[in-house]
C-alpha positions in Angstrom: 18.3 -189.6 -14.5 18.6 -186.8 -11.3 20.6 -183.5 -11.9 22.2 -181.5 -9.8 21.4 -178.2 -9.6 22.0 -174.8 -8.0 19.1 -172.3 -7.4 20.7 -169.0 -5.5 19.1 -165.7 -4.3 22.3 -162.9 -5.5 23.4 -160.0 -5.3 24.1 -157.8 -8.5 27.7 -158.1 -6.8 28.2 -161.7 -6.7 26.5 -161.9 -2.3 24.5 -164.9 -1.5 23.8 -163.3 2.0 24.2 -159.9 3.6 26.8 -158.8 6.0 28.3 -161.3 8.8 25.8 -164.3 8.2 26.3 -166.0 11.3 24.3 -168.8 13.7 20.8 -168.2 14.4 21.3 -165.4 11.2 22.2 -167.2 8.4 21.2 -164.7 6.2 22.9 -161.8 7.4 22.5 -158.4 7.8 20.6 -156.0 5.8 19.5 -159.4 3.3 16.8 -158.6 1.2 17.9 -161.2 -1.2 14.9 -163.5 -0.6 12.0 -160.5 -0.2 10.9 -161.6 -4.1 9.7 -165.0 -2.1 7.0 -162.5 -0.6 6.7 -159.7 -3.1 3.6 -160.9 -5.2 0.3 -161.7 -5.3 0.7 -165.6 -6.8 0.8 -168.5 -4.1 3.4 -171.2 -4.7 2.4 -173.9 -5.6 5.2 -175.5 -3.7 6.2 -173.9 -0.6 2.9 -172.8 1.4 2.6 -169.2 2.3 5.3 -168.3 -0.6 3.1 -165.6 -3.1 5.9 -164.3 -5.4 4.8 -162.2 -9.1 3.6 -164.0 -12.0 7.2 -164.2 -13.7 8.7 -165.6 -10.8 5.9 -167.8 -9.2 6.4 -170.5 -12.6 10.6 -170.7 -12.5 10.5 -171.3 -8.9 7.8 -173.7 -9.1 9.0 -175.3 -12.0 12.5 -175.5 -10.3 11.2 -176.6 -6.2 9.0 -179.4 -8.0 12.5 -180.4 -9.3 14.1 -181.3 -5.9 13.1 -184.7 -4.5 16.8 -184.0 -2.4 19.2 -180.9 -1.3 22.7 -181.1 -1.0 24.1 -178.4 1.5 27.6 -177.8 3.4 27.8 -177.9 7.2 28.4 -173.6 7.7 25.1 -173.4 5.8 23.4 -176.4 8.0 25.1 -174.1 10.7 24.1 -170.6 10.1 20.3 -171.8 9.3 20.5 -173.7 13.0 19.8 -177.1 11.5 17.4 -175.8 8.9 14.6 -176.4 12.9 15.6 -180.2 11.9 14.1 -180.3 9.1 15.6 -179.7 5.9 15.0 -176.2 3.6 12.4 -177.9 1.5 9.2 -179.2 2.5 8.8 -182.8 0.7 12.8 -183.8 -0.3 15.6 -184.2 2.7 18.4 -183.1 2.9 22.2 -184.4 3.0 24.7 -182.0 5.0 28.6 -182.5 3.8 30.6 -182.2 6.6 34.5 -182.5 7.7 33.1 -184.8 10.7 30.9 -187.3 11.5 27.2 -186.0 14.1 24.1 -187.2 14.9 21.3 -185.4 12.1 18.8 -183.4 13.5 15.8 -185.7 12.9 15.4 -188.6 10.0 15.3 -186.2 7.4 18.8 -185.1 7.5 21.9 -187.9 6.4 25.4 -186.5 7.3 28.6 -187.3 4.8 31.6 -187.0 5.8 33.3 -188.9 3.3 33.5 -186.3 0.5 31.9 -184.5 -2.3 31.2 -187.7 -4.7 30.0 -189.8 -2.0 27.7 -186.5 -0.8 26.8 -186.3 -4.1 25.6 -190.0 -4.8 23.6 -190.2 -1.3 22.0 -187.3 -2.5 20.9 -188.4 -5.5 20.3 -192.0 -4.2 17.8 -190.4 -1.9 16.1 -188.4 -4.5 14.3 -191.6 -6.6 14.9 -190.0 -10.1 14.3 -186.4 -9.0 16.7 -183.7 -9.2 19.5 -182.8 -6.3 19.5 -179.0 -5.3 22.8 -177.6 -3.9 23.3 -174.7 -1.5 26.2 -172.5 0.0 29.0 -170.8 -2.8 31.9 -173.4 -1.3 29.7 -176.5 -2.2 28.6 -175.1 -5.1 32.1 -174.1 -6.4 33.6 -177.6 -5.6 30.9 -179.0 -7.1 31.4 -177.2 -10.2 35.1 -177.8 -10.2 34.4 -181.6 -9.8 31.9 -181.3 -13.3 29.2 -182.3 -11.3 26.9 -179.4 -11.2 24.3 -179.8 -14.5 22.4 -176.2 -14.1 23.0 -173.0 -12.5 20.2 -170.5 -11.4 20.8 -167.1 -10.8 18.1 -165.5 -8.8 19.8 -161.8 -9.3 18.5 -159.2 -7.2 18.7 -156.1 -8.2 20.8 -155.3 -5.2 24.2 -154.0 -4.1 25.0 -155.7 -0.5 29.0 -155.1 -0.5 30.0 -157.9 2.2 28.7 -161.1 3.2 29.2 -164.6 1.6 29.6 -164.9 -2.0 28.3 -167.1 -4.0 31.4 -168.1 -6.1 34.8 -169.0 -5.2 38.2 -169.7 -7.2 37.7 -171.8 -9.8 40.7 -174.2 -11.0 39.4 -173.6 -15.3 37.6 -171.7 -16.9 34.3 -173.2 -17.3 31.6 -172.3 -19.9 27.5 -171.9 -19.5 25.2 -171.9 -21.6 21.9 -169.8 -21.4 18.5 -171.6 -21.1 16.3 -168.9 -19.7 16.8 -165.2 -18.7 13.1 -164.4 -17.3 12.7 -160.7 -16.3 10.1 -160.1 -12.8 9.5 -157.0 -10.7 12.1 -157.6 -8.2 14.4 -160.0 -9.7 15.9 -161.7 -12.3 16.1 -165.3 -13.4 19.4 -166.0 -15.2 18.9 -170.3 -15.7 22.2 -171.5 -17.2 23.1 -174.9 -18.3 27.0 -176.1 -17.0 29.0 -177.1 -20.3 30.6 -180.3 -19.0 33.9 -180.6 -19.5 36.1 -183.1 -17.7 38.0 -182.3 -14.6 42.1 -181.4 -15.0 44.2 -184.6 -14.4 46.7 -183.9 -11.5 50.4 -183.0 -12.7 52.5 -185.6 -12.8 54.9 -186.7 -10.0 58.4 -186.3 -11.0 60.7 -188.5 -11.1 63.9 -189.2 -8.9 67.0 -191.4 -10.1 64.7 -193.6 -11.9 62.2 -194.3 -8.6 58.4 -192.3 -8.6 57.9 -190.3 -5.5 
């Protein structure tokens, strides 16, 4: 069964981009969060051109091999220049969750404008039994709030960026995590958590006025 996972590089102070992320400059200014993709001497077997340290390449390739579809929000998609008309993963298709419907850049992309649950369902269908990889802080937070995320992986880079886009936003309730693995590498620490599933809070009952439900 497909799982929904999220593995993002994050600064110690919780940012997933540098300052002023924008279209054409999605990682922001001064972004060093992905330097570990090329700071080692072991080639990735999934992403051509990536050379990581030995501890990192094991973690990275294991996760990348699990992904059968990626799911990103519209802001991440736009800031990434529509992923150059492709997808962030070399083999997995991309689903984009947007408030508006628009034509995808190519056949590897699917646009879903009918809500998060539909986007996750479509990504799972396209993943064909493999896992769905989430991208974007707001999207991850909404998916956590909806009880849709199974695993969180923080590739924590030892830097304080001071500003940028945050990984996590406000959540409606406490969500417990269970540590699966911690892997220390020369320039990044990989923190792998399992999300303890609890059902989303029920909406408050509508007030009753003069015997009529309003």
